[in-house]
C-alpha positions as CSV (number, residue, x, y, z in Angstrom):
1,M,-5.7,7.1,17.8
2,N,-2.7,8.1,19.9
3,V,-4.3,7.1,23.2
4,S,-2.0,4.8,25.2
5,S,-3.4,1.5,26.4
6,S,-2.0,2.4,29.8
7,G,-4.8,4.9,30.1
8,L,-7.3,2.1,30.0
9,T,-8.0,0.0,33.1
10,H,-7.0,-3.7,32.9
11,R,-10.5,-4.5,34.1
12,R,-12.1,-2.6,31.1
13,V,-9.9,-4.5,28.6
14,E,-10.9,-7.8,30.3
15,M,-14.6,-6.9,30.0
16,E,-14.3,-5.9,26.4
17,D,-12.4,-9.1,25.5
18,A,-15.1,-11.1,27.3
19,L,-17.8,-9.1,25.4
20,K,-16.4,-10.1,22.0
21,T,-16.2,-13.7,23.1
22,A,-19.8,-13.6,24.3
23,Y,-20.9,-12.1,21.0
24,A,-19.2,-14.9,19.1
25,L,-20.8,-17.6,21.3
26,Q,-24.2,-16.0,21.1
27,N,-24.0,-15.8,17.3
28,E,-23.1,-19.5,17.1
29,G,-26.2,-20.3,19.1
30,Y,-24.5,-21.2,22.4
31,A,-26.0,-20.3,25.8
32,W,-23.1,-18.6,27.5
33,H,-22.3,-17.9,31.1
34,G,-19.2,-17.4,33.3
35,A,-18.0,-21.0,33.0
36,E,-18.2,-20.8,29.2
37,L,-16.3,-17.5,29.1
38,A,-13.6,-19.1,31.3
39,R,-13.2,-22.0,28.9
40,S,-13.1,-19.7,25.8
41,L,-10.8,-17.1,27.3
42,G,-8.6,-19.5,29.3
43,L,-9.4,-17.7,32.6
44,P,-10.0,-19.1,36.1
45,E,-13.7,-19.7,36.4
46,A,-14.1,-17.4,39.5
47,L,-12.5,-14.5,37.5
48,A,-14.7,-15.2,34.5
49,E,-17.8,-15.2,36.8
50,N,-16.8,-11.8,38.1
51,I,-16.4,-10.5,34.6
52,A,-19.8,-11.8,33.6
53,R,-21.3,-10.0,36.6
54,A,-19.5,-6.8,35.6
55,L,-21.0,-7.1,32.1
56,I,-24.4,-7.2,33.6
57,A,-23.6,-4.2,35.9
58,S,-22.4,-2.2,32.9
59,G,-25.6,-2.9,31.0
60,W,-23.9,-5.0,28.3
61,A,-25.5,-8.3,29.3
62,E,-28.5,-9.6,31.2
63,E,-29.6,-12.9,32.7
64,N,-31.4,-15.1,30.2
65,E,-31.9,-18.7,31.3
66,P,-30.2,-21.1,30.7
67,G,-27.4,-18.6,30.5
68,M,-26.9,-15.0,29.7
69,R,-27.3,-12.8,26.6
70,L,-26.0,-9.5,25.4
71,T,-28.2,-6.4,25.5
72,E,-28.5,-4.2,22.4
73,T,-25.9,-1.9,23.9
74,G,-23.6,-4.8,24.5
75,E,-24.0,-6.2,21.0
76,A,-23.3,-2.7,19.5
77,R,-20.1,-2.4,21.6
78,A,-18.9,-5.9,20.6
79,V,-19.4,-5.2,16.9
80,E,-17.5,-1.9,17.3
81,L,-14.6,-3.7,18.9
82,I,-14.6,-6.4,16.2
83,R,-14.7,-3.7,13.5
84,A,-11.8,-1.8,15.1
85,H,-9.7,-5.0,15.4
86,R,-10.2,-5.9,11.8
87,L,-9.5,-2.4,10.5
88,W,-6.3,-2.3,12.6
89,E,-5.2,-5.6,11.1
90,R,-5.8,-4.2,7.6
91,Y,-3.9,-1.1,8.5
92,L,-0.9,-3.0,10.0
93,V,-0.6,-5.2,6.9
94,D,-1.2,-2.6,4.3
95,R,0.5,0.4,5.8
96,E,3.1,-1.0,8.2
97,G,4.0,-4.1,6.3
98,M,3.4,-6.5,9.3
99,S,3.0,-10.2,8.5
100,L,-0.3,-12.0,8.9
101,D,0.8,-13.9,11.9
102,A,2.0,-10.8,13.8
103,V,-0.9,-8.4,13.5
104,H,-3.5,-10.1,15.7
105,T,-1.8,-9.4,19.0
106,E,-1.0,-5.8,18.1
107,A,-4.6,-5.2,16.9
108,D,-5.9,-6.7,20.2
109,H,-4.1,-3.8,22.0
110,R,-5.2,-1.0,19.6
111,E,-8.9,-1.9,19.3
112,H,-9.6,-0.8,22.9
113,E,-8.0,2.6,22.3
114,M,-10.3,3.9,19.6
115,T,-13.0,6.6,20.0
116,P,-15.9,6.2,17.6
117,E,-14.6,9.3,15.6
118,E,-11.2,7.8,15.3
119,L,-12.7,4.5,14.1
120,E,-14.6,6.3,11.3
121,E,-11.4,8.2,10.3
122,L,-9.4,4.9,10.1
123,D,-12.1,3.3,8.0
124,A,-12.2,6.2,5.6
125,E,-8.4,6.4,5.4
126,L,-8.3,2.7,4.4
127,G,-11.0,3.1,1.7
128,Y,-13.8,1.2,3.6
129,P,-12.2,-2.3,3.1
130,A,-14.6,-5.2,3.3
131,W,-12.1,-7.8,4.5
132,D,-9.3,-8.0,7.1
133,P,-6.0,-9.6,5.9
134,H,-7.1,-13.0,7.3
135,G,-10.3,-13.0,5.3
136,H,-12.8,-12.0,8.0
137,A,-15.5,-9.5,6.9
138,I,-15.3,-6.0,8.3
139,P,-18.8,-4.8,9.4
140,A,-19.9,-1.3,8.4
141,S,-20.7,1.2,11.1
142,G,-24.0,0.2,12.8
143,S,-24.2,-3.2,11.1
144,R,-23.9,-6.7,12.4
145,V,-20.9,-8.8,11.7
146,P,-21.5,-10.7,8.4
147,S,-21.5,-14.5,8.3
148,P,-18.0,-16.1,8.0
149,A,-17.0,-17.2,4.5
150,G,-16.2,-20.6,3.2
151,Q,-16.1,-24.1,4.8
152,P,-13.2,-25.8,6.7
153,L,-10.6,-27.3,4.4
154,L,-10.8,-30.4,6.6
155,E,-14.4,-30.9,5.4
156,A,-13.8,-29.9,1.8
157,G,-10.4,-31.7,1.4
158,V,-11.3,-34.4,-1.1
159,P,-8.2,-35.6,-3.0
160,G,-8.1,-33.9,-6.4
161,S,-10.3,-31.0,-5.4
162,K,-9.1,-27.5,-6.4
163,L,-10.0,-24.8,-3.8
164,R,-9.5,-21.2,-3.1
165,I,-8.6,-20.0,0.4
166,V,-11.0,-17.3,1.6
167,R,-10.2,-17.2,5.4
168,L,-7.7,-18.2,8.1
169,D,-8.4,-18.4,11.8
170,D,-6.1,-15.9,13.5
171,E,-5.9,-18.0,16.7
172,P,-4.0,-19.9,18.0
173,A,-1.0,-17.9,17.0
174,T,1.3,-21.0,16.6
175,L,-1.0,-22.5,14.0
176,L,-1.4,-19.3,12.1
177,T,2.4,-18.9,12.0
178,Q,2.6,-22.4,10.6
179,L,0.0,-21.6,7.9
180,V,1.8,-18.4,6.9
181,A,5.1,-20.2,6.7
182,L,3.6,-22.7,4.3
183,G,2.5,-19.8,2.0
184,L,-1.2,-20.2,2.8
185,K,-3.3,-17.0,2.8
186,P,-6.6,-15.7,1.5
187,G,-6.8,-15.6,-2.3
188,I,-4.4,-18.5,-2.8
189,E,-5.6,-21.5,-4.9
190,I,-4.6,-25.0,-3.8
191,E,-5.2,-28.6,-4.8
192,V,-5.7,-31.4,-2.3
193,S,-3.1,-34.0,-3.3
194,S,-3.9,-36.7,-0.8
195,L,-5.7,-37.4,2.5
196,E,-3.8,-39.5,5.0
197,S,-4.6,-40.7,8.5
198,D,-3.5,-37.6,10.3
199,L,-2.8,-34.9,7.6
200,L,-3.6,-33.5,4.2
201,R,-1.1,-33.0,1.5
202,L,-1.7,-29.9,-0.6
203,R,-0.3,-28.9,-3.9
204,L,0.7,-25.2,-3.8
205,G,2.2,-24.1,-7.1
206,E,5.1,-26.5,-7.7
207,N,5.3,-27.7,-4.1
208,V,3.4,-30.3,-2.1
209,V,3.1,-29.3,1.6
210,P,1.8,-31.4,4.5
211,L,-0.9,-29.9,6.8
212,S,-2.1,-31.4,10.0
213,F,-5.8,-31.9,10.6
214,D,-5.8,-29.3,13.4
215,A,-4.3,-26.7,11.0
216,A,-6.6,-27.7,8.2
217,S,-9.6,-27.1,10.4
218,R,-8.6,-23.4,10.6
219,V,-8.3,-22.9,6.9
220,F,-11.6,-22.0,5.1
221,V,-12.1,-22.5,1.4
222,V,-14.5,-22.4,-1.6
223,P,-14.3,-24.3,-4.8
224,A,-11.9,-22.8,-7.4
225,P,-13.6,-23.4,-10.7
226,A,-12.0,-22.9,-14.1
227,R,-14.5,-20.2,-14.9
228,L,-16.5,-17.9,-12.8
229,V,-19.8,-16.3,-13.9
230,P,-21.2,-12.9,-13.0
231,M,-24.3,-13.6,-11.0
232,G,-26.4,-11.1,-13.0
233,K,-26.0,-13.3,-16.1
234,L,-27.6,-16.4,-14.6
235,P,-31.1,-17.3,-15.9
236,V,-34.1,-17.7,-13.6
237,G,-34.0,-21.0,-11.8
238,S,-30.2,-21.3,-11.7
239,Q,-28.4,-22.3,-8.6
240,A,-24.9,-21.2,-7.8
241,Q,-22.3,-20.7,-5.1
242,V,-20.8,-17.4,-4.4
243,V,-17.0,-17.5,-4.9
244,E,-15.7,-13.9,-5.1
245,L,-17.0,-10.4,-4.5
246,T,-15.7,-7.5,-6.6
247,G,-16.6,-3.8,-6.7
248,S,-16.0,-1.1,-4.1
249,G,-15.4,-1.8,-0.4
250,K,-18.8,-0.3,0.5
251,L,-20.6,-2.3,-2.1
252,Q,-18.9,-5.5,-0.9
253,R,-19.9,-4.7,2.7
254,R,-23.5,-4.3,1.6
255,M,-23.5,-7.6,-0.2
256,L,-21.9,-9.4,2.8
257,S,-24.5,-7.9,5.2
258,M,-27.3,-9.4,2.9
259,G,-25.7,-12.9,3.1
260,F,-23.7,-13.0,-0.1
261,V,-20.6,-14.4,1.5
262,P,-18.1,-16.7,-0.3
263,G,-19.5,-20.2,-0.1
264,A,-23.2,-19.1,0.2
265,E,-25.7,-21.0,-2.0
266,V,-27.8,-18.7,-4.2
267,T,-30.9,-19.4,-6.4
268,V,-32.3,-17.0,-9.0
269,I,-36.0,-16.6,-8.1
270,R,-37.4,-14.2,-10.7
271,E,-36.6,-11.3,-13.1
272,A,-38.6,-8.1,-13.4
273,P,-40.6,-7.6,-16.6
274,L,-38.0,-5.1,-17.9
275,G,-35.1,-7.3,-16.8
276,D,-34.1,-5.3,-13.7
277,P,-34.1,-5.9,-10.8
278,L,-33.5,-9.6,-10.2
279,Q,-34.6,-11.5,-7.1
280,Y,-32.3,-14.1,-5.4
281,R,-32.8,-16.5,-2.5
282,V,-29.8,-16.6,-0.1
283,K,-29.7,-17.9,3.5
284,K,-33.6,-18.2,3.5
285,A,-34.1,-14.6,2.5
286,N,-35.3,-13.2,-0.9
287,I,-33.1,-10.3,-2.0
288,A,-33.7,-7.9,-5.0
289,L,-30.6,-6.6,-6.7
290,R,-30.0,-4.5,-9.8
291,R,-28.2,-6.5,-12.5
292,D,-25.1,-4.3,-12.3
293,E,-24.9,-5.0,-8.6
294,A,-25.4,-8.7,-9.1
295,N,-22.6,-8.8,-11.6
296,T,-20.1,-7.8,-9.0
297,L,-20.6,-11.2,-7.4
298,L,-18.8,-14.0,-9.2
299,V,-20.3,-17.4,-8.8
300,R,-19.8,-21.1,-9.6
301,V,-22.9,-22.6,-11.3
302,S,-24.2,-25.7,-9.5
303,S,-24.8,-28.9,-11.5
304,Q,-28.5,-29.4,-11.9
């Protein structure tokens, strides 16, 4: 963990940054190529095309009309970089006291410096956290990056609605600084006071703060009900929305990897004859959980 970034070639850092961007585009269902990397990374198109060719030469990507796609090796390295970045953000906030709007750039530097062994040491030292300080899920070693939590505040912002912030976009930095200055961060509950032509007004404790539409599109929320119910207590046939995950970091990670992210819709499918396990449908998959595991998920029951 003491490797200096000067020991890494600038080209390697460029390639790894492009790799993470390609992974995000691919996960969102976009066909990506050099021009798309240029737009997403703010690079000249010729440079991005060269980087895309370097990704192919490295074995991290391959041609796949109408664009390109990452190989299995490329996806694994992208997830490793994302995991390192989010763990470093957790470390910088928890151990070094950095503010939410300062850690992204520093983690961008440090993520490239980690060996796999150092990454495992950092994860263990932090107690296997499930979330970075901005509310992005931290994947376990060898796992895919879990689905992002919540829906944009701009979509959920109906006047009078009470919401809980679960995630902030960490880019662009200027907007993140604005959000932090207003006191917005994961775990905070807000109420939408009014919706105007170009901004939302939010009630935050005793204060009402204005938030531009651009900033609101980078805040992700779930409903903040008066009472949350442990999921294992729901009867068969119930429908609910995941609001909060409790339990250990490793257990939270396992739940996230199965699709139980805040904001996910869940249906109780069936109960075993002896009452355990229970079967749930989430994100088009049927998942069996022991009741004690299900009770670590707090949900809002949907109106039938």
